[in-house]
C-alpha positions in Angstrom: 84.2 175.3 40.1 80.7 173.9 39.7 80.2 170.1 39.3 79.4 170.3 35.6 82.6 172.2 34.8 84.6 169.9 37.1 83.3 166.8 35.3 84.1 168.3 31.9 87.6 169.2 32.9 88.2 165.7 34.3 86.9 164.2 31.0 89.3 166.4 29.1 92.3 165.3 31.2 91.3 161.7 31.0 91.7 161.7 27.2 95.3 163.2 27.2 98.4 161.2 26.7 102.1 161.9 27.3 103.8 163.3 24.2 106.8 161.0 24.4 106.8 157.4 23.3 109.2 154.4 23.6 109.3 151.5 21.2 108.4 148.9 23.9 105.3 150.6 25.3 102.9 148.2 23.6 104.8 145.2 24.9 104.3 146.2 28.5 102.4 143.6 30.5 99.5 144.9 32.7 97.9 143.2 35.6 94.7 145.0 36.6 92.3 145.2 39.5 94.6 143.9 42.3 92.9 144.6 45.6 95.5 146.1 47.9 93.2 147.2 50.7 89.6 147.0 51.8 88.0 150.2 53.1 84.5 151.3 53.9 84.2 152.2 50.2 85.0 148.6 49.2 88.1 147.1 47.7 90.8 149.6 46.6 92.5 148.5 43.4 95.9 148.8 41.8 97.3 148.0 38.4 100.8 146.7 37.8 102.7 147.6 34.6 105.7 145.3 34.1 108.7 145.7 31.8 108.8 143.5 28.7 110.9 140.5 29.3 112.1 141.7 32.8 113.7 138.4 33.7 114.5 139.4 37.3 112.6 141.2 40.0 112.3 144.8 38.7 112.5 148.0 40.7 109.3 149.8 41.2 107.9 153.3 40.7 104.6 154.1 42.3 102.6 156.8 40.6 101.2 158.7 43.6 97.5 159.8 43.8 96.4 162.9 45.7 92.7 162.8 45.0 90.1 160.6 46.8 89.2 158.0 44.2 87.6 155.0 45.9 86.2 153.7 42.6 89.8 153.6 41.3 88.8 155.4 38.1 91.6 157.9 37.9 94.2 155.2 37.4 92.8 154.7 33.9 93.4 158.4 32.9 95.5 158.9 29.8 98.4 160.8 31.5 98.7 158.2 34.2 98.5 155.2 31.9 101.0 156.8 29.5 103.5 157.5 32.3 103.0 154.0 33.6 103.8 152.4 30.2 106.8 154.7 29.7 108.2 153.7 33.2 107.6 150.0 32.5 109.2 150.3 29.0 112.2 151.9 30.7 112.8 148.7 32.7 110.9 149.5 35.9 107.6 148.2 37.2 105.0 151.0 37.4 102.1 150.9 39.9 98.9 153.0 39.7 96.0 152.8 42.2 92.8 154.2 43.5 92.6 155.7 47.0 89.9 156.5 49.5 92.2 158.4 51.9 95.2 159.3 49.7 97.7 160.4 52.4 97.2 157.0 54.2 96.5 154.7 51.2 99.9 155.4 49.6 101.4 153.6 52.7 98.9 150.7 52.3 100.1 150.4 48.6 103.8 150.4 49.7 103.1 147.8 52.4 101.2 145.6 49.9 104.1 145.8 47.4 106.6 144.9 50.0 104.6 142.0 51.5 103.8 140.5 48.0 107.0 141.3 46.2 107.6 137.7 45.3 104.3 137.1 43.6 104.4 140.5 41.9 107.9 139.8 40.7 109.3 143.2 42.0 112.2 144.2 44.1 110.7 145.6 47.4 114.0 147.2 48.3 114.0 149.5 45.3 110.9 151.7 45.2 110.6 155.3 44.0 107.7 157.7 43.7 106.5 159.8 40.8 103.8 162.4 41.0 102.3 165.3 39.0 100.5 168.5 39.9 98.3 168.3 43.0 99.4 164.7 43.6 102.9 165.9 44.6 101.8 167.0 48.1 100.9 163.4 49.1 104.1 162.1 47.6 106.2 164.5 49.6 104.3 163.6 52.8 105.0 159.9 52.0 108.7 160.6 51.7 108.7 162.3 55.1 107.2 159.1 56.7 109.2 156.5 54.7 112.9 157.3 54.3 113.6 153.9 52.7 112.2 155.0 49.4 114.9 155.4 46.8 113.8 158.7 45.1 111.0 161.0 44.0 110.3 162.7 40.6 107.7 165.5 40.6 106.3 167.6 37.7 104.6 171.0 38.2 103.8 170.1 41.8 102.0 171.5 44.8 104.7 171.4 47.4 104.6 173.7 50.5 102.7 177.0 50.6 105.1 179.9 51.1 104.6 181.8 54.4 101.4 183.8 54.3 100.0 182.2 51.2 96.8 180.1 51.1 97.1 179.2 47.4 97.3 175.5 48.1 94.6 175.4 50.7 92.3 177.3 48.3 93.1 175.0 45.5 92.6 171.9 47.7 89.0 173.1 48.4 88.3 174.0 44.8 89.7 170.8 43.1 89.3 168.3 45.9 92.9 167.1 46.3 94.5 166.3 49.7 96.8 169.1 50.9 99.0 166.7 52.7 101.9 169.1 53.3 99.8 171.7 55.1 101.7 172.8 58.2 104.7 170.7 57.2 108.2 171.9 56.2 110.9 170.9 53.7 113.1 170.3 56.7 111.1 167.1 57.4 112.2 165.5 54.1 114.8 162.8 54.4 118.3 164.2 53.7 119.5 161.4 51.4 116.6 160.7 49.1 117.3 162.2 45.6 114.5 164.4 44.2 113.8 165.5 40.6 111.6 168.6 40.4 110.3 170.2 37.2 109.0 173.8 37.1 106.8 175.1 34.2 108.0 178.7 33.6 104.5 179.8 32.4 102.6 177.9 35.1 98.9 178.8 35.1 98.0 177.8 38.7 98.4 180.4 41.5 101.1 179.7 44.1 102.9 176.7 42.4 105.9 178.5 41.1 106.4 180.8 44.1 106.4 177.6 46.2 108.7 175.8 43.9 111.1 178.7 43.9 111.2 178.6 47.7 111.5 174.8 47.6 114.6 174.9 45.4 116.2 177.6 47.5 115.5 175.8 50.7 116.6 172.4 49.3 119.9 174.0 48.3 120.4 175.6 51.7 119.8 172.2 53.3 122.1 170.6 50.7 119.4 168.1 49.7 120.1 165.9 46.6 117.9 168.0 44.2 117.8 168.0 40.5 115.7 171.1 39.4 114.6 171.6 35.8 113.0 174.9 34.7 111.0 174.6 31.5 111.0 178.3 30.8 108.3 178.3 28.2 106.3 175.4 29.6 102.7 175.4 30.8 101.2 173.2 33.5 100.7 169.7 31.9 103.3 170.3 29.2 104.1 166.6 29.2 100.7 166.0 27.6 100.0 169.3 25.8 103.4 170.3 24.3 104.9 168.0 21.7 108.3 169.7 21.5 111.9 168.8 21.7 112.2 170.4 25.1 109.1 168.7 26.5 110.2 165.2 25.2 113.7 165.8 26.5 112.4 166.6 30.1 110.3 163.4 30.0 113.4 161.4 29.1 115.3 163.1 31.9 112.6 162.0 34.4 112.7 158.4 33.2 116.5 158.4 33.3 116.5 159.8 36.8 114.1 157.2 38.1 116.0 154.4 36.5 119.3 155.6 37.9 118.1 155.9 41.5 115.7 153.0 41.9 118.5 150.7 40.6 121.1 152.2 42.9 
């Protein structure tokens, strides 16, 4: 993909929004431009989306980033801000951020949240992860390293390449995301962290569904706490592109799963 095409695609994605809406999304409080780490690229920033009238320290869902984004621009993309507002309107604090080195910066984000939980009015003991598409690989790698996280919810994600496939490595080179699960195995995931995984039956990107099919089979063989949803007629990005009963229902399932497990 040439640079002009890539920029046009990113601009298109930036304008999209999640097709489901909750009544309180406009009442969500947003604190922007919190510096959670300083790198050679400068300050890395996060935004905090807080529930309306939370009252007590709220549980947290971090929306994981898999792309190098030292200017923290991706956190303002429509799909990300829409999910952040939905999560917050569901009673949880949502965190979005920019990253210079995504596979490491997610842990800097988690450390910052835990060390500053009081001033951020969050419950540092109750943190879950949410990720979409190519960002899922970084989220899975984070779960392997931090088994204190409460859960993970993932849509149409790049997980682990099936044996002999280079689909994810090829996509990583083409689209610029970090293939954080390269050489890793599902056996490295913590055995007690609940996972919610959504598969789009009409997935357009090579390798994703073959890997998700193997992921589901392996998770069941290992008896991992997996909730697996197959949207048989869904395309990649259905949460923003398909305004249907099924699409909205799956979004509601994701929010209910996160709420259930971060509050456990």
